[in-house]
C-alpha positions in Angstrom: -0.2 -0.1 0.0 1.3 3.7 -0.4 1.5 5.7 2.3 2.9 8.9 3.6 6.2 8.2 6.2 9.0 9.9 7.9 12.0 8.6 9.8 13.2 12.0 11.6 11.3 15.2 13.3 11.4 18.3 10.7 9.6 20.2 8.3 7.3 18.7 5.5 10.2 18.1 3.3 11.2 15.1 5.4 8.2 13.2 4.4 7.7 10.9 1.6 5.5 8.4 -0.2 6.2 4.6 0.2 5.0 1.3 -0.6 4.6 -0.6 2.8 3.2 -3.8 3.4 -0.5 -3.8 4.2 -0.7 -4.1 8.0 -3.3 -7.3 9.7 -5.6 -6.5 12.5 -4.3 -8.1 15.4 -6.8 -9.3 18.7 -9.2 -6.3 19.1 -8.3 -4.4 15.9 -9.9 -3.0 12.8 -8.4 -3.0 9.4 -9.9 0.6 7.8 -9.5 1.3 4.0 -8.7 4.9 4.5 -10.9 7.5 2.5 -10.2 10.6 4.2 -8.5 11.7 6.9 -7.9 15.4 8.8 -5.1 17.2 9.7 -5.0 18.0 13.0 -2.5 20.6 15.1 -1.0 17.7 16.6 -0.4 16.2 13.3 2.1 19.2 12.6 3.6 19.2 16.1 4.3 15.7 15.8 6.0 16.2 12.7 8.5 18.9 13.5 8.9 17.3 17.1 7.9 20.7 19.0 6.5 21.1 21.5 8.6 18.5 23.6 5.4 16.5 24.7 4.8 15.7 20.8 7.7 13.3 21.1 6.2 11.3 23.6 7.0 7.7 22.4 9.8 8.7 20.4 12.2 11.5 21.8 15.1 11.2 19.0 12.8 9.8 16.5 9.0 9.5 16.0 7.1 6.7 17.7 4.9 6.2 14.2 6.4 6.5 10.6 3.3 7.6 9.6 0.5 10.5 11.1 -2.8 11.2 10.7 -5.6 10.4 13.7 -8.6 11.1 12.3 -9.6 8.7 10.1 -12.7 7.8 7.9 -13.3 4.9 5.6 -14.4 1.0 5.3 -13.9 -1.5 7.1 -11.4 -3.8 5.3 -10.8 -6.6 7.9 -11.3 -7.2 11.6 -8.7 -8.8 14.5 -9.9 -11.9 16.7 -12.4 -10.5 18.8 -13.9 -7.6 17.1 -17.5 -8.3 17.2 -18.8 -4.9 16.4 -17.8 -4.4 13.2 -17.7 -6.3 10.0 -16.0 -6.1 6.0 -17.9 -3.3 4.6 -18.8 -1.2 7.4 -18.4 3.0 6.9 -16.6 4.1 10.0 -14.8 7.1 11.5 -13.0 7.5 14.8 -9.8 9.8 16.4 -7.0 6.8 15.7 -4.6 9.4 18.1 -2.4 6.6 19.5 -1.4 4.7 17.0 -2.0 7.4 13.4 -1.6 5.8 10.4 -3.9 7.8 9.0 -2.1 8.8 5.8 -1.9 5.6 3.8 -4.2 3.5 1.9 -4.9 1.2 5.0 -4.8 2.1 8.8 -5.3 0.1 11.6 -7.2 1.2 14.4 -8.4 -0.4 18.0 -12.1 -1.5 17.6 -12.3 0.8 20.6 -11.9 4.4 18.9 -14.3 3.7 16.2 -17.8 4.1 15.3 -20.3 3.5 12.3 -20.3 7.0 9.9 -23.7 8.5 9.9 -25.2 8.1 6.8 -25.7 12.3 7.0 -21.9 13.0 6.4 -19.4 12.0 3.4 -16.3 10.3 4.7 -14.5 13.9 4.5 -17.4 15.6 6.9 -16.9 12.8 9.2 -13.2 12.7 9.8 -13.2 16.3 10.7 -15.0 15.9 13.8 -13.1 13.5 16.5 -10.5 15.8 17.7 -11.1 19.1 16.6 -15.1 18.5 17.4 -14.5 17.0 20.7 -11.8 20.0 22.0 -14.4 23.0 20.7 -17.1 20.5 23.1 -15.6 20.1 25.9 -14.0 23.6 25.7 -17.1 25.6 25.5 -18.9 23.4 28.3 -20.2 25.5 30.8 -20.6 28.9 28.6 -24.2 30.6 28.9 -26.6 33.0 27.2 -25.3 36.7 28.1 -21.5 35.4 28.9 -18.4 36.5 27.2 -16.1 34.0 25.8 -13.0 34.3 23.3 -11.5 32.4 21.6 -8.1 32.6 20.6 -7.0 30.1 17.6 -10.9 30.5 16.4 -9.9 30.8 12.7 -8.9 26.6 12.5 -10.4 23.9 12.8 -11.0 23.6 16.6 -11.9 27.4 16.6 -14.6 27.1 13.8 -16.5 24.6 16.1 -16.5 26.1 19.0 -17.4 29.8 18.1 -20.9 28.0 17.4 -21.0 26.1 20.0 -20.4 29.1 22.4 -22.9 31.1 20.2 -25.7 28.3 20.6 -25.4 28.7 24.1 -26.2 32.3 23.8 -22.7 33.6 24.8 -21.4 36.9 23.0 -18.4 35.4 21.4 -14.9 37.0 20.6 -12.7 35.1 17.9 -8.7 35.8 18.0 -6.5 35.0 15.1 -4.8 36.3 12.0 -5.5 39.4 10.0 -6.6 36.8 7.2 -9.0 35.2 9.1 -11.4 37.9 10.2 -13.7 37.6 7.8 -13.7 33.8 8.5 -14.6 33.9 11.8 -17.3 36.9 11.4 -19.1 34.4 8.7 -18.6 31.2 11.3 -20.7 33.7 13.9 -18.2 35.4 15.9 -19.8 39.0 17.5 -16.0 40.4 17.7 -12.6 39.4 16.2 -9.2 40.6 16.7 -6.1 40.1 15.4 -3.4 39.0 17.3 -1.1 40.5 15.6 -2.2 44.0 16.0 -3.8 43.8 19.3 -3.6 41.7 22.7 -6.4 40.1 23.1 -5.9 40.3 27.2 -6.5 43.7 27.4 -9.6 43.5 26.1 -12.6 41.8 28.3 -13.1 40.9 30.9 -14.2 37.5 29.8 -16.2 34.9 31.4 -14.4 31.8 29.6 -11.2 32.1 27.6 -10.9 28.6 25.3 -7.2 29.1 24.2 -5.7 27.0 21.5 -2.4 28.3 21.3 -1.6 29.1 24.3 1.9 31.5 24.6 0.9 33.9 27.3 1.9 34.5 30.5 -0.6 33.6 32.9 -1.2 37.0 34.4 -2.3 38.4 31.3 -4.6 35.6 31.2 -5.8 36.8 34.6 -6.3 39.9 33.5 -8.6 39.5 30.6 -10.9 37.4 32.9 -14.0 38.3 34.8 -13.9 37.2 38.5 -15.1 33.6 38.5 -14.4 33.5 34.8 -12.6 30.2 33.6 -9.9 30.0 31.7 -8.8 26.9 30.0 -5.9 26.0 27.2 -5.5 23.4 25.0 -2.0 23.0 23.7 0.5 25.4 23.6 4.3 25.7 24.7 5.5 23.6 27.3 6.9 26.2 29.6 3.3 28.0 28.9 1.6 24.4 30.1 3.7 24.4 33.2 3.2 27.7 34.8 -0.4 27.6 33.9 -0.7 24.1 36.0 1.7 25.6 38.4 1.4 29.2 39.2 -1.8 30.0 37.3 -3.8 27.1 39.8 -2.1 29.7 42.7 -2.8 33.0 41.2 -6.6 31.6 40.1 -7.3 30.5 43.8 -6.3 34.1 44.7 -8.3 36.1 42.1 -11.6 34.6 42.4 -10.9 32.8 38.6 -9.9 29.0 37.3 -7.3 28.7 35.1 -6.0 25.6 33.6 -5.5 23.1 31.1 -8.2 21.4 29.4 -7.7 17.4 29.8 -9.5 16.6 26.8 -11.7 13.0 27.3 -11.0 10.9 23.9 -13.3 8.5 22.1 -16.9 8.3 20.6 -18.5 9.1 23.7 -18.0 12.6 23.4 -17.6 12.8 19.7 -20.8 11.1 18.5 -22.9 14.3 20.4 -20.9 16.5 18.4 -21.8 14.6 14.9 -25.2 14.5 15.5 -25.2 18.1 16.1 -23.7 18.5 12.4 -25.9 15.6 10.8 -29.1 17.8 12.5 -27.6 20.5 10.9 -26.8 22.4 14.4 -23.4 23.0 13.6 -21.8 23.8 10.1 -18.7 21.6 9.1 -16.2 24.0 8.1 -14.0 22.5 5.2 -11.0 24.7 4.2 -9.7 22.1 1.6 -8.9 18.7 0.4 -5.4 17.5 -0.6 -4.5 14.1 -1.7 -2.0 11.8 -0.6 0.9 13.3 -2.7 0.3 16.1 -1.4 0.1 15.6 2.5 3.5 17.8 3.3 1.2 20.9 1.7 -1.2 20.0 3.6 0.4 19.7 6.7 1.9 23.0 6.2 -1.0 25.0 5.6 -2.1 23.9 9.2 1.1 24.2 10.9 1.8 27.9 9.1 -2.0 29.0 10.4 -3.2 29.3 7.1 -5.9 26.8 7.2 -9.7 28.3 7.7 -11.3 25.5 9.5 -10.2 22.3 9.0 -7.8 20.5 6.3 -8.8 17.3 4.5 -6.9 14.6 2.8 -8.5 12.4 0.4 -7.0 9.0 0.5 -9.7 7.3 -1.6 
């Protein structure tokens, strides 16, 4: 089978297409013929090996040769003990730990997959498992009349987060680069900020901040929060995350604000509710561009360099 592989951390040009043996599913595993795999910021981080936590399992060389976790496709074969699927089933899921989605076939544990809704295409389904869950959990607790800010709102998770917060009745401010301001407005943001020209932590105060690209100081985040407000970050630099986990907790307690890292819960139980709302038309899926397997380096660069308006997807089959 054809797969996009890499053997060392680095820029997109370390990737190459290679013919590799089609894997066979072990006990509890499913072999998926991949139709589409969406690109997440975690793919970019694991490609370049930064931040350091992206190297878990492979400090010097990548633990997995093929990236891509949000997969959608057809069940090709099942391993011993698999009871929920059979060949030909249309499935999707977040294969975060085994990855392998940028290939014609991928092995995934049975537990991370569910049957794809008939109302979603493979491309659409592949956008939901990781980005949708982050947005769903990150905006949880927002309410009518509250002020919500989403930093990094022009990407995949951000587009979902804007819509979810708006449906809860919040006033939403989206932050990203100047090229994404119109997109954030179109998705539903009430206000937009270009982070390159304005410091969003001097706006507000906000009742909830969902930070998808955390790089600021704990004190700046505290300044932007209203009393009783919550700050949640997903990803970011290691020093920032450590400061949020330590100084952020103490600062928050002393100032009646909650500052912490969002511990994202993974799996079908968490992404299926998002998919159901997409099928119902309550949430719109924004696909920026689709790429072919040969164009995976370009797809990753588009996400990693902050150019994507919503989700980027690789069509495999």
